[in-house]
KOLSE-963855 format. One record per residue (C-alpha): residue number from 1; residue in three letters; x, y, z. Coordinates in Angstrom, 1 decimal. Each point is the difference from the previous one (the first is absolute). Layout:
BEGIN
BAFI|i|aa|x|y|z
BAFI|NUM|ALA|X|Y|Z .
...
% end
This chain:
BEGIN
BAFI|i|aa|x|y|z
BAFI|1|MET|43.4|-91.8|84.2 .
BAFI|2|THR|-3.6|1.0|-1.3 .
BAFI|3|GLU|-0.8|-1.3|-3.4 .
BAFI|4|VAL|-1.2|2.0|-2.5 .
BAFI|5|ILE|-3.4|-0.8|-1.5 .
BAFI|6|GLN|-0.5|0.7|-3.4 .
BAFI|7|PRO|-3.6|1.5|-0.7 .
BAFI|8|GLN|-2.7|-2.1|-2.0 .
BAFI|9|PRO|-0.8|2.0|-3.2 .
BAFI|10|PRO|-3.5|0.8|0.0 .
BAFI|11|ILE|-2.8|-2.3|-0.6 .
BAFI|12|TYR|-1.0|1.5|-3.4 .
BAFI|13|LYS|3.8|0.2|-1.2 .
BAFI|14|ARG|0.1|-4.0|0.9 .
BAFI|15|ILE|-2.9|-0.4|-2.0 .
BAFI|16|ILE|1.3|1.5|-3.1 .
BAFI|17|ASN|3.2|-1.6|0.6 .
BAFI|18|SER|-1.5|-3.5|-0.1 .
BAFI|19|LEU|-2.5|0.9|-2.8 .
BAFI|20|CYS|2.7|1.1|-2.1 .
BAFI|21|LEU|1.7|-3.4|0.7 .
BAFI|22|ALA|-2.7|-2.1|-0.6 .
BAFI|23|TYR|-0.4|1.8|-3.5 .
BAFI|24|LEU|3.6|-0.2|-0.8 .
BAFI|25|LEU|-0.2|-4.1|0.7 .
BAFI|26|LEU|-3.0|-0.8|-2.0 .
BAFI|27|MET|1.1|2.2|-2.9 .
BAFI|28|ALA|3.4|-2.1|0.1 .
BAFI|29|LEU|-2.1|-3.4|0.2 .
BAFI|30|TYR|-1.3|1.3|-2.9 .
BAFI|31|GLY|2.3|1.1|-2.2 .
BAFI|32|GLY|1.7|-3.2|1.3 .
BAFI|33|LEU|-3.0|-2.4|-1.1 .
BAFI|34|ARG|0.0|2.2|-3.8 .
BAFI|35|LEU|3.7|-0.6|-0.4 .
BAFI|36|LEU|-0.5|-4.2|0.6 .
BAFI|37|VAL|-3.3|-0.3|-1.8 .
BAFI|38|GLY|-0.3|2.8|-2.1 .
BAFI|39|ASP|-3.4|-0.4|-1.6 .
BAFI|40|GLY|-0.1|-3.7|0.3 .
BAFI|41|ASN|-2.8|0.2|2.7 .
BAFI|42|PRO|-3.3|1.3|-1.3 .
BAFI|43|LYS|-0.6|1.7|3.4 .
BAFI|44|LEU|3.3|1.5|0.1 .
BAFI|45|SER|-0.4|0.9|-3.2 .
BAFI|46|LEU|-3.1|2.2|0.3 .
BAFI|47|VAL|2.2|1.5|3.1 .
BAFI|48|ASN|2.4|0.8|-2.5 .
BAFI|49|SER|-2.5|1.4|-2.4 .
BAFI|50|PHE|-0.9|2.6|2.8 .
BAFI|51|ALA|3.6|0.6|1.5 .
BAFI|52|TYR|0.0|3.5|0.1 .
BAFI|53|PHE|-2.7|0.7|2.4 .
BAFI|54|LEU|2.2|-2.2|2.4 .
BAFI|55|PHE|2.1|3.1|0.6 .
BAFI|56|LEU|-3.7|2.4|0.8 .
BAFI|57|PRO|0.8|-0.7|4.1 .
BAFI|58|LEU|3.5|1.6|-1.0 .
BAFI|59|PRO|-0.6|3.8|0.1 .
BAFI|60|ILE|-2.2|-0.5|2.5 .
BAFI|61|LEU|2.6|-1.7|2.5 .
BAFI|62|ILE|2.4|2.9|-1.0 .
BAFI|63|ILE|-2.2|2.7|1.0 .
BAFI|64|LEU|-0.4|-2.2|3.4 .
BAFI|65|ALA|3.8|-0.6|0.5 .
BAFI|66|LEU|0.6|3.6|-0.7 .
BAFI|67|LEU|-2.9|1.7|2.3 .
BAFI|68|ALA|1.4|-2.3|3.0 .
BAFI|69|ARG|3.6|0.9|-0.8 .
BAFI|70|SER|1.1|-3.8|-0.3 .
BAFI|71|ARG|3.2|-0.3|-1.5 .
BAFI|72|ILE|-0.3|-3.8|0.1 .
BAFI|73|ALA|-3.5|-0.2|-1.6 .
BAFI|74|PHE|1.3|2.1|-3.0 .
BAFI|75|LEU|2.9|-1.9|-0.3 .
BAFI|76|ARG|-2.0|-3.4|-0.3 .
BAFI|77|LEU|-1.9|1.7|-2.8 .
BAFI|78|LEU|2.8|1.3|-1.9 .
BAFI|79|PRO|0.6|-3.3|-1.6 .
BAFI|80|LEU|-3.7|0.1|-1.3 .
BAFI|81|ILE|0.4|3.6|-1.1 .
BAFI|82|VAL|3.0|-0.9|-2.3 .
BAFI|83|VAL|-1.7|-2.9|-1.9 .
BAFI|84|LEU|-2.7|2.0|-0.7 .
BAFI|85|ILE|1.6|2.9|-1.0 .
BAFI|86|LEU|2.2|-1.6|-2.2 .
BAFI|87|TRP|-2.9|-2.5|-1.2 .
BAFI|88|ILE|-2.6|2.6|-0.7 .
BAFI|89|GLY|1.9|3.2|0.0 .
BAFI|90|PRO|1.4|-0.1|-3.4 .
BAFI|91|ARG|-3.5|-0.4|-1.5 .
BAFI|92|PHE|-0.9|3.4|0.8 .
BAFI|93|ILE|3.2|1.9|-1.4 .
BAFI|94|PRO|-0.9|1.8|-3.6 .
BAFI|95|LYS|1.3|-1.7|-3.0 .
BAFI|96|PRO|0.9|2.1|-2.7 .
BAFI|97|ILE|-1.1|-0.6|-2.8 .
BAFI|98|VAL|2.3|-0.9|-2.8 .
BAFI|99|ALA|0.2|1.5|-3.0 .
BAFI|100|ALA|-0.6|-2.2|-2.8 .
BAFI|101|SER|2.3|1.4|-2.5 .
BAFI|102|ASP|-0.7|-1.4|-3.4 .
BAFI|103|ASP|-1.2|-3.5|1.3 .
BAFI|104|LYS|-4.0|-0.8|-1.2 .
BAFI|105|THR|-2.1|0.3|3.0 .
BAFI|106|ILE|-3.4|-1.9|0.9 .
BAFI|107|ARG|-2.5|0.4|2.4 .
BAFI|108|VAL|-1.7|-2.7|1.6 .
BAFI|109|PHE|-3.2|-0.6|2.3 .
BAFI|110|THR|-1.0|-2.3|2.2 .
BAFI|111|ALA|-3.0|-0.9|2.0 .
BAFI|112|ASN|-2.1|-2.8|1.8 .
BAFI|113|THR|-3.4|1.9|-1.4 .
BAFI|114|TRP|-1.7|-2.4|2.4 .
BAFI|115|VAL|-3.3|-1.9|-0.9 .
BAFI|116|SER|-2.0|1.6|2.9 .
BAFI|117|ASN|0.6|3.6|-2.0 .
BAFI|118|SER|-3.1|1.8|-0.1 .
BAFI|119|LEU|1.4|3.5|-1.6 .
BAFI|120|PRO|0.7|-1.0|-4.0 .
BAFI|121|ASP|0.0|3.4|-0.9 .
BAFI|122|LEU|3.0|0.9|2.6 .
BAFI|123|LEU|1.8|-3.2|-0.9 .
BAFI|124|GLU|-0.2|1.0|-4.1 .
BAFI|125|THR|0.8|3.4|0.9 .
BAFI|126|GLN|3.0|-0.8|1.6 .
BAFI|127|LEU|0.9|-2.7|-2.6 .
BAFI|128|ARG|-0.4|2.9|-2.7 .
BAFI|129|ASN|1.7|2.8|2.4 .
BAFI|130|SER|3.3|-2.2|0.8 .
BAFI|131|ASP|1.8|1.0|-3.3 .
BAFI|132|ALA|1.4|-3.5|0.0 .
BAFI|133|ASP|1.5|-2.0|-2.7 .
BAFI|134|ILE|-0.8|-3.3|1.3 .
BAFI|135|LEU|-2.8|-0.8|2.4 .
BAFI|136|CYS|0.4|-3.2|2.1 .
BAFI|137|ILE|-3.0|-0.6|1.9 .
BAFI|138|GLU|-1.8|-2.9|2.0 .
BAFI|139|GLU|-3.2|-1.1|1.5 .
BAFI|140|VAL|-2.2|1.7|-3.3 .
BAFI|141|THR|-3.3|-1.3|-0.1 .
BAFI|142|THR|-1.7|-1.1|-2.9 .
BAFI|143|THR|-2.4|3.1|0.1 .
BAFI|144|PHE|2.6|2.3|0.0 .
BAFI|145|ALA|2.3|-1.6|-2.8 .
BAFI|146|GLU|-2.9|-0.1|-2.1 .
BAFI|147|ASN|-1.2|3.4|0.4 .
BAFI|148|ARG|2.9|2.2|1.2 .
BAFI|149|LEU|3.3|-1.6|-1.4 .
BAFI|150|SER|-1.8|0.0|-3.8 .
BAFI|151|GLN|-0.5|3.3|0.6 .
BAFI|152|LEU|3.8|0.7|0.6 .
BAFI|153|THR|1.3|-1.4|-3.2 .
BAFI|154|ASP|0.6|3.8|-1.1 .
BAFI|155|LEU|2.9|-0.1|2.2 .
BAFI|156|TYR|1.0|-3.7|0.4 .
BAFI|157|PRO|-0.8|-1.7|-2.9 .
BAFI|158|TYR|1.8|-3.0|0.7 .
BAFI|159|GLN|-1.6|-2.0|3.0 .
BAFI|160|ALA|1.1|-3.7|1.2 .
BAFI|161|VAL|-2.3|-1.9|2.7 .
BAFI|162|GLN|0.8|-2.7|2.5 .
BAFI|163|HIS|-2.9|-1.4|1.1 .
BAFI|164|ASP|-0.4|-1.4|3.5 .
BAFI|165|THR|-2.3|-2.6|0.7 .
BAFI|166|THR|1.1|-0.1|3.9 .
BAFI|167|ARG|-1.5|3.0|1.3 .
BAFI|168|PRO|-2.4|3.0|-1.6 .
BAFI|169|GLY|1.8|2.3|-2.4 .
BAFI|170|ASP|2.6|-0.7|-3.0 .
BAFI|171|ASN|3.4|2.0|-0.6 .
BAFI|172|PHE|0.9|2.4|-2.7 .
BAFI|173|THR|2.5|1.5|-1.8 .
BAFI|174|LEU|-0.7|3.0|-2.0 .
BAFI|175|SER|2.9|1.7|-2.0 .
BAFI|176|ARG|0.8|3.1|-2.2 .
BAFI|177|TYR|2.3|-1.9|-2.0 .
BAFI|178|PRO|-0.6|-3.1|-2.2 .
BAFI|179|ILE|-0.1|-3.6|2.4 .
BAFI|180|VAL|1.9|-2.3|-2.6 .
BAFI|181|SER|-0.4|-3.4|1.9 .
BAFI|182|THR|-1.7|-1.2|3.0 .
BAFI|183|GLU|0.5|-3.4|1.8 .
BAFI|184|PHE|-0.9|-1.7|3.3 .
BAFI|185|ILE|2.8|-0.6|2.3 .
BAFI|186|ASP|-0.6|-3.9|2.1 .
BAFI|187|LEU|1.0|1.3|3.4 .
BAFI|188|GLY|-0.7|-3.7|1.2 .
BAFI|189|LEU|-3.2|0.4|2.3 .
BAFI|190|PRO|-2.9|-1.3|-2.5 .
BAFI|191|ASP|-2.8|1.0|2.8 .
BAFI|192|PHE|1.6|3.7|-0.6 .
BAFI|193|PRO|-0.5|2.4|-3.4 .
BAFI|194|GLU|2.8|0.0|-2.1 .
BAFI|195|PRO|1.6|3.8|-0.6 .
BAFI|196|ARG|0.2|1.2|-3.3 .
BAFI|197|ARG|3.0|1.0|-1.7 .
BAFI|198|VAL|-0.3|3.0|-2.4 .
BAFI|199|VAL|3.4|1.1|-2.2 .
BAFI|200|ILE|-0.9|3.5|-1.2 .
BAFI|201|ASN|1.8|2.0|-2.8 .
BAFI|202|VAL|0.7|3.4|1.7 .
BAFI|203|ASP|1.6|2.3|-2.8 .
BAFI|204|GLY|1.9|-3.3|-1.7 .
BAFI|205|LYS|1.1|-0.9|3.5 .
BAFI|206|LEU|-1.3|-3.4|1.5 .
BAFI|207|ILE|-1.1|-0.3|3.2 .
BAFI|208|SER|-2.4|-2.3|2.3 .
BAFI|209|VAL|-2.4|0.7|2.0 .
BAFI|210|TYR|-1.7|-2.4|3.2 .
BAFI|211|THR|-3.3|0.7|1.4 .
BAFI|212|VAL|-0.1|-1.7|3.0 .
BAFI|213|HIS|-2.7|-0.8|2.7 .
BAFI|214|LEU|1.4|-2.1|2.6 .
BAFI|215|ALA|-1.5|-2.6|2.4 .
BAFI|216|TRP|-2.1|1.5|2.6 .
BAFI|217|PRO|1.6|-1.4|3.2 .
BAFI|218|VAL|-3.3|-1.0|1.1 .
BAFI|219|ASP|-2.9|-2.8|-0.1 .
BAFI|220|ASP|-2.5|2.2|-1.7 .
BAFI|221|ASP|-2.8|-2.3|1.0 .
BAFI|222|ALA|0.9|0.4|3.8 .
BAFI|223|ILE|-0.7|3.7|-0.3 .
BAFI|224|THR|-3.3|0.9|0.9 .
BAFI|225|ALA|-0.4|2.8|2.1 .
BAFI|226|LYS|0.6|3.5|-0.4 .
BAFI|227|GLY|1.2|3.4|1.2 .
BAFI|228|LEU|2.8|-0.9|3.0 .
BAFI|229|ALA|-1.3|-3.8|0.1 .
BAFI|230|PHE|1.5|0.0|-3.8 .
BAFI|231|TYR|3.4|0.4|1.2 .
BAFI|232|ILE|-0.1|-1.8|3.0 .
BAFI|233|GLN|-1.5|-3.0|-2.3 .
BAFI|234|VAL|3.6|0.8|-2.8 .
BAFI|235|ALA|2.1|-0.5|3.1 .
BAFI|236|GLN|-1.5|-2.7|1.1 .
BAFI|237|GLY|0.3|-1.9|-3.3 .
BAFI|238|PHE|3.2|1.7|-1.8 .
BAFI|239|ASP|2.1|-2.4|-1.8 .
BAFI|240|ASP|2.6|1.0|-2.4 .
BAFI|241|THR|1.6|-3.2|-1.1 .
BAFI|242|ALA|-1.6|0.4|-3.5 .
BAFI|243|ARG|0.6|3.4|-0.5 .
BAFI|244|ASN|3.5|-0.6|0.8 .
BAFI|245|GLN|0.5|-2.8|-2.4 .
BAFI|246|GLN|-1.5|2.2|-2.7 .
BAFI|247|ILE|3.0|2.5|0.8 .
BAFI|248|ASP|2.7|-2.8|-0.1 .
BAFI|249|ASN|-1.6|-1.3|-3.2 .
BAFI|250|LEU|-0.2|3.5|-1.6 .
BAFI|251|LEU|3.6|1.2|0.7 .
BAFI|252|ALA|1.2|-3.5|-1.2 .
BAFI|253|TYR|-1.9|0.7|-3.0 .
BAFI|254|LEU|1.7|3.6|-0.2 .
BAFI|255|LYS|3.4|-1.0|-0.2 .
BAFI|256|ASN|-0.7|-1.1|-3.3 .
BAFI|257|GLU|-2.1|3.1|-1.7 .
BAFI|258|PRO|2.2|1.3|-3.0 .
BAFI|259|TYR|-1.5|3.4|0.1 .
BAFI|260|PRO|0.3|3.0|2.5 .
BAFI|261|PHE|-3.3|-0.6|2.0 .
BAFI|262|ILE|-2.6|1.3|2.5 .
BAFI|263|VAL|-2.2|-1.8|2.7 .
BAFI|264|SER|-2.7|1.6|1.5 .
BAFI|265|GLY|-3.0|-0.5|1.6 .
BAFI|266|ASP|-1.2|-1.1|3.4 .
BAFI|267|PHE|2.0|-2.1|1.6 .
BAFI|268|ASN|-1.7|-0.8|3.1 .
BAFI|269|THR|3.4|0.4|2.0 .
BAFI|270|SER|1.2|2.9|2.5 .
BAFI|271|ASP|3.0|1.8|-0.7 .
BAFI|272|SER|0.9|-0.7|3.9 .
BAFI|273|THR|-0.1|-3.9|-0.6 .
BAFI|274|VAL|3.2|-2.2|-0.9 .
BAFI|275|THR|-1.7|-1.1|-3.1 .
BAFI|276|TYR|0.1|3.7|-1.1 .
BAFI|277|ASN|3.8|-0.8|0.4 .
BAFI|278|LYS|0.1|-2.3|-2.7 .
BAFI|279|LEU|-1.4|2.1|-2.3 .
BAFI|280|ALA|1.9|2.7|0.4 .
BAFI|281|ALA|3.2|-1.8|-0.2 .
BAFI|282|ALA|-0.8|-1.3|-3.7 .
BAFI|283|LEU|-2.1|3.2|-1.1 .
BAFI|284|HIS|-0.1|3.8|0.3 .
BAFI|285|ASP|-2.7|1.1|1.9 .
BAFI|286|SER|-1.2|3.4|-1.6 .
BAFI|287|PHE|-1.9|1.6|3.1 .
BAFI|288|ALA|3.3|-0.8|2.2 .
BAFI|289|GLU|2.3|1.6|-2.7 .
BAFI|290|GLY|-2.0|2.9|-1.2 .
BAFI|291|GLY|-2.6|0.7|3.0 .
BAFI|292|GLN|-0.4|1.3|3.2 .
BAFI|293|GLY|-1.4|-1.2|3.2 .
BAFI|294|LEU|-1.5|-3.4|1.1 .
BAFI|295|GLY|-2.3|0.2|-2.9 .
BAFI|296|GLY|-2.8|-1.7|1.0 .
BAFI|297|SER|-2.5|-1.7|-2.4 .
BAFI|298|TRP|-2.5|-2.1|1.7 .
BAFI|299|PRO|-2.6|0.1|2.0 .
BAFI|300|VAL|-1.9|3.5|-1.2 .
BAFI|301|ALA|-1.9|1.2|3.2 .
BAFI|302|LYS|-3.0|0.8|-2.3 .
BAFI|303|ALA|-0.3|-3.0|-2.0 .
BAFI|304|ARG|0.2|-2.2|3.0 .
BAFI|305|ASN|-2.2|1.6|2.4 .
BAFI|306|LEU|2.8|1.0|2.4 .
BAFI|307|PRO|0.8|3.7|1.8 .
BAFI|308|ALA|0.7|2.9|-2.3 .
BAFI|309|TRP|3.3|0.9|1.4 .
BAFI|310|LEU|1.6|-3.5|-0.2 .
BAFI|311|PRO|2.3|0.1|-2.9 .
BAFI|312|PRO|0.6|-3.6|-2.0 .
BAFI|313|LEU|2.0|-2.1|2.5 .
BAFI|314|ILE|2.4|-1.7|-2.1 .
BAFI|315|ARG|1.5|0.1|-3.6 .
BAFI|316|ILE|-0.8|-3.2|-2.4 .
BAFI|317|ASP|-0.3|1.6|-3.4 .
BAFI|318|TYR|3.3|0.5|-2.2 .
BAFI|319|ILE|1.8|0.7|-2.8 .
BAFI|320|TRP|3.0|-2.2|-0.6 .
BAFI|321|HIS|2.0|0.2|-3.2 .
BAFI|322|SER|3.5|-1.5|-0.6 .
BAFI|323|ASP|3.3|1.5|-1.3 .
BAFI|324|GLY|-0.1|1.8|-3.2 .
BAFI|325|LEU|-2.8|2.2|2.0 .
BAFI|326|ARG|0.7|2.9|2.4 .
BAFI|327|THR|-2.2|1.4|2.2 .
BAFI|328|ILE|-0.5|4.2|-0.5 .
BAFI|329|HIS|-2.9|0.1|2.6 .
BAFI|330|ALA|-3.2|-1.7|1.7 .
BAFI|331|TRP|-3.1|1.0|1.2 .
BAFI|332|GLN|-3.1|-1.0|2.0 .
BAFI|333|GLY|-3.4|0.9|-2.0 .
BAFI|334|GLU|-2.8|1.3|0.7 .
BAFI|335|LYS|-2.9|-2.4|1.5 .
BAFI|336|THR|-1.9|-1.8|-2.7 .
BAFI|337|GLY|-3.1|-1.4|2.0 .
BAFI|338|SER|2.2|-3.4|0.8 .
BAFI|339|ASP|1.4|-0.8|3.2 .
BAFI|340|HIS|3.4|0.0|-1.4 .
BAFI|341|LEU|2.2|3.5|-1.1 .
BAFI|342|PRO|1.3|0.3|-3.3 .
BAFI|343|LEU|3.5|0.1|-0.8 .
BAFI|344|LEU|2.0|1.6|-2.9 .
BAFI|345|ALA|3.5|0.2|-0.8 .
BAFI|346|GLU|2.0|1.9|-2.9 .
BAFI|347|LEU|2.6|-2.4|-1.2 .
BAFI|348|ALA|3.0|0.4|-2.5 .
BAFI|349|MET|0.9|-2.4|-2.5 .
BAFI|350|GLU|3.7|-0.1|0.1 .
BAFI|351|GLY|1.9|-0.4|-3.0 .
% end
């Protein structure tokens, strides 16, 4: 009896099958570590911050699997395709702009204006043209505050500042509507600035607004390089322990906020992290509700001397809100000369 020997697949097909298996196993290992550790380890948290980019090999491998006509390779990639579609796909679905009916609407603008911004005229123009009712801006230099914000009192007569003694630039809340009270809130971290709570009277309804700039998860003293070396040093020195503690304490504080509230600013927290999920479980993310796309806000290529074709890689700027407010629409603004893109949201005040 003659034994039938099955022919071996071509070597290129075996290589592609092996690559797809290795990629699947590595992604499964990452997924397991993410579930078990979350953002508890700084290095894993750094990987979580750029988790979307772990899927970059996927389309290349899909093409190779199709060209090789390898069903085995494609089946190995299928679980990752499903994960990617379920995780990122909904972000690209157009959201209907919900009619505000008779509810009062307010427009909120937030931006990290960047202490190294060399285009103050452009920044002031964008602030004026935003048509926002409330501006929440971070990293405002003393020069810009004195020479430019003072010129915006025709649009925003009510202004509150939170001085930041730990890094250059202060945080400002500017409003068309009267600011009736302000206070600094203690987040239990004396080495970091206290956010300022601003209560605003919007046509007889009180809302609280928090403009925040959370801790940069890197020791600035360890960053000495520029260009690509800057990002290498950031990766080497990444530690988000203080920022995560700020978020935990802020969420605990907000549980006792008596008014509908907005918390906006630079959170230095990617929306692909486990820490983001903690925020999203307690607050409403305006861009997730009313925006479209990944919404990357940092870094702006031109400001950071990166290739012009490179879009902002991660979303770290947010407009969060509580119940009692509803997102109608959210979108990213035009460049301001900063290394962050601004974010705008149209919110309806319910009731």
